[in-house]
Each structure stands twice: as C-alpha cells, then as structure tokens.
C-alpha positions in Angstrom: 111.1 50.7 109.7 107.9 52.7 109.1 104.7 50.9 109.9 101.9 50.8 107.3 99.2 53.4 107.8 95.9 51.7 108.7 92.6 52.7 107.2 90.8 55.4 109.2 87.4 56.9 109.6 87.4 60.5 110.8 84.3 62.3 112.2 85.0 66.0 111.2 82.0 67.3 113.2 78.8 69.0 111.9 77.8 65.7 110.2 80.9 65.5 108.0 83.3 62.6 107.7 86.3 61.2 105.9 87.4 57.7 105.2 91.1 57.2 104.3 92.4 53.9 103.0 96.1 54.3 102.2 96.6 50.9 100.5 93.3 50.4 98.7 95.4 49.4 95.6 98.6 47.5 96.1 101.8 49.3 94.7 102.1 47.0 91.7 98.4 47.5 90.7 98.7 51.3 91.2 101.8 51.5 89.1 100.2 49.5 86.3 97.0 51.6 86.3 99.0 54.8 86.4 100.8 53.8 83.2 97.6 52.7 81.5 95.7 55.9 82.3 98.6 58.1 81.0 98.2 56.4 77.6 94.4 55.8 77.3 93.0 59.1 78.5 92.5 62.3 76.4 94.3 64.9 78.4 93.4 68.6 78.1 94.3 71.9 79.8 91.1 73.9 80.0 90.4 77.5 81.1 88.1 78.1 84.2 86.6 81.4 85.3 88.3 82.9 88.3 86.9 86.3 89.5 85.2 86.7 86.1 88.4 86.0 84.1 89.4 82.9 82.2 92.5 81.2 83.6 94.2 78.0 82.5 93.9 75.3 85.1 97.3 74.5 86.6 97.0 70.8 85.7 95.7 68.6 82.9 92.3 66.9 83.1 90.3 64.1 81.5 86.9 62.7 82.4 84.2 60.1 81.7 80.4 59.9 82.2 77.1 59.9 80.4 76.0 63.2 81.7 77.6 66.7 81.3 79.3 68.1 84.4 79.5 71.9 84.9 81.9 73.6 87.2 83.9 76.9 87.3 82.2 78.3 84.1 82.9 75.2 81.9 81.0 72.1 80.8 82.5 68.7 80.4 80.4 67.1 77.7 79.5 63.4 78.0 82.5 61.1 77.3 82.8 57.3 77.2 84.6 55.4 80.0 88.0 54.1 79.0 88.8 50.5 80.0 91.0 51.5 82.9 88.5 53.9 84.4 85.5 51.7 83.7 87.2 48.8 85.7 87.3 51.1 88.8 83.7 52.3 88.8 82.0 49.4 90.5 84.7 48.6 93.1 85.1 52.3 94.1 81.3 52.7 94.3 81.0 49.6 96.5 83.8 50.8 98.8 82.2 54.3 99.1 78.6 53.1 99.3 77.6 55.4 96.4 76.4 54.7 92.8 79.1 56.8 91.0 78.5 57.6 87.3 81.1 60.3 86.6 84.9 60.5 87.0 87.0 63.6 86.7 90.7 62.9 86.4 93.4 65.4 87.3 97.0 65.0 86.2 99.6 66.9 88.2 102.8 67.1 86.1 105.0 68.3 88.9 104.8 70.2 92.2 103.8 73.4 90.5 100.5 71.9 89.3 97.8 72.2 92.0 94.2 72.4 92.9 92.8 75.4 94.9 90.6 75.0 97.9 87.0 74.3 96.8 83.9 72.2 97.6 82.2 69.8 95.3 78.9 71.5 95.7 77.5 71.9 92.1 73.7 71.6 91.8 73.8 68.4 89.8 75.6 66.6 92.7 72.6 67.2 95.0 72.8 67.9 98.7 75.6 66.4 100.7 77.2 64.2 98.0 79.7 61.4 98.6 82.9 62.0 96.7 85.8 59.5 96.4 89.4 60.2 95.2 91.9 57.6 94.1 95.5 58.7 94.0 98.2 57.3 91.7 101.9 58.2 91.2 103.7 60.9 93.1 102.4 61.4 96.7 100.9 64.8 97.3 99.4 66.7 100.2 95.6 66.9 100.4 94.3 69.6 102.6 90.8 69.7 104.2 89.7 73.0 105.9 86.5 74.2 107.5 84.6 76.9 105.7 84.0 78.7 108.9 84.9 78.5 112.6 83.1 76.0 114.6 82.7 73.5 111.7 85.5 71.2 113.2 89.2 70.9 112.7 90.9 70.6 109.3 93.0 67.7 108.1 96.2 67.4 106.2 96.9 64.0 104.4 99.7 62.8 102.3 98.0 60.7 99.7 100.3 57.9 98.5 99.9 56.0 95.3 97.0 53.5 95.6 95.2 55.5 98.4 91.5 56.1 98.4 89.9 59.0 100.3 86.1 59.2 100.6 84.4 62.4 101.7 80.8 62.1 102.9 78.0 63.4 105.1 78.0 67.2 105.1 81.7 67.5 104.1 81.1 69.5 100.9 78.7 71.8 102.8 81.1 72.6 105.7 84.6 72.0 104.4 86.8 72.8 101.4 89.7 70.7 100.1 92.6 71.1 97.7 96.0 70.0 96.6 98.6 72.8 97.2 101.7 73.5 95.3 104.6 71.4 96.5 108.2 72.4 95.5 109.7 69.0 96.4 107.3 67.0 94.2 109.1 65.9 91.1 107.0 63.0 89.6 103.6 63.0 88.1 100.4 62.3 90.0 97.0 61.2 88.7 93.9 61.5 90.8 90.5 60.1 89.9 87.5 61.8 91.6 84.3 59.8 91.5 80.9 61.6 91.8 77.2 60.9 91.2 75.6 63.3 88.8 71.8 63.4 89.4 70.9 65.3 86.2 
C-alpha cells in the first residue's frame, strides 16, 4: 500500500523555496469544488503573444480580482469572484502567508493542454512574490527548473487533486515552472493560481 505523501518545505537555494502540501483539501472536498468551478466560471481560450505572434493558449482560462492583470501581451480585466473561488481566498492566503487578491484559473482539458516554462515576474506582482497553486482533478506533472546554472536543483512534482504548492522567496527570480504535455493524462485538471497584485 502506498503511504500518503507528507507536506514538505524545500529550500531551492539562492533564497528560493517551495512548500508542497499534497492533501490540503481532502478528496471529497476537492471533487466537489472541481465540479462547482466547472459550472460557475466563465471559461475562455485567449491568444497570447509568442515571439511577436498571437497564439491561442493550449488550455482554457478564467480569473477573478479587482485589479487588471497583464501578462504575455494580454490584459485580464477586473472580474468578480465567484462563490467557489471567493471561499478559497482567505484560507489559501492564510496558509501561504500572503494577502492574495487575484486568482488565475487554468483548465487543462486533457494531456495535450499544457503551460510552458515561465516565471510569475510581472511588474504588478512586485519583487519576489509569493504564488500559490491549488490543483483539482487529473494529476499532472509540475516542473520547476533553474533559470541558470548555480541557482540550485530543479524539482518535478506530481500534483494530485487537492494539493497546494506555494512558491516563495526568490523563486520567481531564479526559477521557471510549467505543466508539460502528458500523453497519458485523460481527465481534466483545474489549477487555481493565487497572486497579490500591487497595482
């Protein structure tokens, strides 16, 4: 029988760290929230600018927050929190030790949907932001890699439904992260990424 994975704190070096709590939500609560978010969020597939050209994101997105969020050549206008997302804001903020005010939600419809390697380093996040990601539905790989040699080792996580991953310290400065394609993934995954917009 597989033993449950315990919460972990990882010092990545260069002032960067990760907290991984695999069972932050119990399976029943995670399943219920997944079903709720599928119905209540306004899902879109938007184009982002890659090497100067607009390309459709290989996933669906939704979001909530009182301030606009700009990334990859697009702006997500202010949008009200839905009940399911609003109920998560305070407990995730308390767990991460950050006053989150924006949530970007990615919906991976199958293993072909993915998120390329990137850092959450937009100016409105300020220097060295804390970022938390809650995973629901199909488990997927989450890859963390150093931007340059000497920044510390990378990490490869399998994020199960109900798991919470918090990135802090200088993580966005020295590391990139992403969700690669995964041929064996058949079900849908929803990830909610919590950030603090300063302006």
